[in-house]
N, C-alpha and C positions, 0 to 999 in steps of 0.2 A: 435536703441541701445537697448540691452537687458541684464539684469543681470541674470547670471546662477550660482546656488550653485554648488560648486565642493568640493571634499575632501581636496583641497588646499586653500579653501576660495572662496569668490564670485568673479566671473569674468564678466566683462562687454564686450559684444560682439556686434560689429556693422555688420549688414548684410542687404541685400536688402529684402524688404517686398512688395509683390504684392497683390493688391486688385482688385476683379472683380467689374466692374462698374454696372453690371446687378444685381447680387445677393448680393453684399456687402461683400461676404466672402473673406478671405485673406489667404496667406500662405508665408512662408519664406523657399524656397527650400534648403537653406544651413543647416537649422535645421536637416533635415533628414540625411544629409551627416555627419554633425559634431557630432551628437549624443544626443542632449537633449531629454529626455524622459518625462514620466509622471511627472507633476509638474515642468516641465522645468529644470530637473536635468541633469547634465552631465552624461555620461555613467558610469564613475567611481562612482559618487554619487548615481546613480540609483541602481548600483550593491550593494553598501554598505547599502542602505536603504532596499533593498529586503532581504539581508542577515539578517539584524536586525529584519525585520518583519516576517521572517520564523519560528524561534524557539519560539517566544513569542508574546504577544499581540501587536497590532499596537500602542496603547497608551504607553506601556512601551518602545517600540522601539524609539518613538519620544521623550519621556521625560527623559528616564534613560540610554538607550543604546547608542544612536547616539551622543549626544552633546559633551561628554568629549573626547572619542577617535578620533572622526572624525571632530568635530567642526560644524557638520551639525545641524542646528536648523530648523526643519520642523514640520509641524502639523501632527496630527494623520491621517487625511484624505489623506495627501500626502504620508505617509508611506503605507496606505492601497492601494491607486491607484498604486504606484510604485511596491509594492509586487505582487499585482494581475496581473498587466501588465507583470511582469517578469514570473509569473507562466503560463500565457496564451502563452507567447513565448515558454517556455519550452515544454508545452503540444503540441503546434503546431509543433515544431521540432521533437518531438518523433513520432507524428502521421505521419509525412512526411518521417520517416525512419531514423532519426538521432540517432547516439550513440555519447557518449562523451569520448574523449581521445583515445589513441591508443589501438589496440587489446592487450589483456593480456592472460596469460596462468596460470590459477589457478592450484594449486597442489591438485587435487581432492583426497579425503580421501578414502582409500580402505575399503571394508566391510570384513566380516569374511571369505569370499572366496577369498580375495585378489583382487577383482575387484573394480575399482574406481567408486564412485557414485556421481552423481549430483542430487540435489533435487529441486523441484518446488512446490509451494503451492499458493492457492488463498483463499480469504475470503471476507466477507462484514461486514461493521460496519455502524451504523446509524449516521447521522449528522443533527443537528437542523437547520431548515430553517426559514427565516423571510418572512412573507407575507405582504400584503398591510397594510399601517398604522402602520408599525413596530410591527405587531402582530405575534405571533408564528404561523407557518404554518406546514403542514404535513412534517415530516422529509424525507430525502433522504438517500439512501445507497451508501456509498463510497466503491469502489472496491479496494482491496489491493492484489497485487501479488508479489511474490519474487522468485528469483532463488538463491541458496546458496550452499556452501560447508560446510558439517556438521561437519568437523573435528575440532580439537583444533585450535583456532585462525581462525575459518572459515570466509570466505568473503561472502558478500551478496549484491545483487542488488534488488531494489524495483521499482515497478510501481504502481501508484495510481491515481484515478480520479473518478468523478461522471458521467460525460458524457459517455454514451455508456455502462456503467456497466462493468462486467467481460469480455465481448466479446471485448471491446476496448483495454483491457490490453494485449491481446494475442500477437499481433505483436511486440509492444515495449518490452515486457518481453522476448520473444524469441530472439530478436536481442541483448538484454542485455546479455543473456546466451551465444549466439554465440560469442560476443565480448570477453567474459571471458573464452573462450575455452571449452565451454560445450560439443562440439562435440568430444573432446578427452576423455571424461569420458566413461568408459565401460558400465555403467548402468545409466539410468535416472529413477528417482523415484518421485512420487508425494504423498503428505500427505494432506488430506482434512477432513473437518467435515461432509462430505456427503451432503452438500447443493445442491439443484436442479441446474443442468446445469454445475457444476464445473468440474466433470469428463469429460463431453463431450468437454468442452473448453480446458482442459488440453490435451486431446488426439488429438484434431485438431491441436493445436499449438506445441505440443511436441510429435510427433508420435512415438518416440523411447521409451516413458515411458513404463517400464516393469511392473510396478504395481502401481495402485492408492490405497493407504492405507487409510482406515477409521481411523481417530483419535480414539485410544483405549478409551480415557477418555470420549468422547462423547457417545460411545457405552455403557460404564460402567454406565454412568448416567441413561440411559434408563433402564438398567437391575435393578439398585437399585430402580428406581421409580416403576418398576414392582413388586419388592419384597415388597416395602412399601404399594402398593395398595393391594397386596395379604394378607399380614400379619398385616397391620396397623403399625403406628409408634412404634418404640421400638427396643429392642436388637435383637429380633428374625428376624425382617426385615433386620437389618444391617448384621446379620450373614448370612442369606440366600442370600442377595445381594452380599456380599463378595464372597460367594461360586460360584454364577453365574459368577461373573467377573473373578475369578480364572479359572473356566472352559473355559471361552472365551479366556483368554490369553494363556492357556497352551494346549487347545485342538482345538481351532479355532471356527470360525463362524458356520461351518456345524454341529459340535457336539452340540454347543449351540442351534442352530435352531431345531435340532432333539429333544433335551430335552424340549424345549418350546412347540413344537407340541405335545409331549406326555403328557403335563400337561393339566389339565381341564381348558382350556383357556376361560375366559369370559371377557366382557368389564369391566374396561379399559385395561385389559391385552392383548386383541387382538391388540391394537395399537402397543404394543412393538413387538408382533409377526410379524406384517406387516413390521415394521421398520427393524427387523433383516432379514426378507425375502428379502427386497429390498437392503440390504447392505452386505449380506453374502459373495458376491464375493470380497469384500474389507476387509475381516476379517480373513485372514489366518495368524493369529498372530504367531503361533508356527514357521511357515516357515520364516516369516519376522524377528523374533527374532533370529532364528538360523543363519540367514545370516548377522545379525548385523545391520539391517535397523531400522530407526526411526519408531515408531508406534504412536507418539503423534504429534499433530498439534501446540504444544507450540510456535515454532518459528513464524508461521504466526499470531497466536493470539497476540503474543508480538508485531509483526509488526503493527497490527491494533492499538494497544495502542500507540506505539512510533511514527508511521507515522501520524495517524489521531487523535486519542483521546486526546493526550497530547496538541495538538495545536487547534483543532477545536471543542472540547467538554468541554471547560471551563465553569464555572458557568455563566449562562445567555447568553452564546454565541448563536447567530443565524446568518445564512449566506444566501446570495443570492446563487443560484445554480452556476452561473459563478464564483463567488468569491471563493466558497468552492472548486470547481474543480481546479481552478488555484493554490490555496494554497496546495492542495493535490499533484499536480505535483512537487511543490517546496519541500514539505516535503519528498517525496520519494527520490528526488535527494539529499537532505540534509542528510538523514539517510543512504543512500547507502555507499558503501565502500569509504575509503579515496581517494581523488583525483577526484571523480566524479563532485563535485560542482565546483572546480576550472577549470576542463577540459571543463565544459559547458560554463563558462564565458570567457574562453580563445579563444573560437571560437564563437563569437556572431552571432545571427541570421542575415541573409542577409537583 
């Protein structure tokens, strides 16, 4: 006999239990079929607990979120185990090729030339890790990817995780785009901050990408830093920095690079010159703007905040690698377009 918490109250279940006479271990085969999960919760209760543990802290889920609407009274550790278990299941299903819900056909927004555009982006954000003895350890980088429709009321799908970094997001993110009808968009575009390996990953997984655009504001920060190093802090540096940024936006990276090369470049100015040389093929801003394409990576930076930072970077929070990875998968699902969360749990893992 076993008592199982459910969203309808506690249920007592009678089932056969088998114990090995050699090792002493035991199991109840019916449990795997009937659905009790981490903390011996029913499937419905496990889903409710995972939902409560995804947007806020495990402690708040246990003490403030769950008791009144669901009647579930479980400990913080039970919420943690149930949430992370659900996240591992979602991550495993995505890695195995799953998508959630039926295929859809997004109404992709046209650019200034009347061609519909689908966007992709990826970025990294740090997460605090917990080491032995509950001490802080070296942080890890969570990878965040997104495919989205940039028009008014645009729709978005996220992928996120620690294990495997950006490379591991490629397949799940591409399948998400395919399910949303990305193949019907006339143009595929990518916006990045120019981080190492991002463009390569984008082009491997989204071979139709027409342009990988460097976030204009990252480039502008480098030029303003160049002006400040040249002129020192003050109004003159701000004026010169604004002039360089204006030239970059309206004349493009090639013109900006030529002007930098013509200057009497010394350290630390040479660092900015090398940066522009490495990124110039992503800086054709006059063309991008004429076609009505995005030139800022604001959406993916907002994704880092909404998917990862708001949940995993609270004051004093430190995570195990597996726990952070699991919650990242849930957060990406939770923040994706309406219907994705419910579609996932409507088709539970085998």
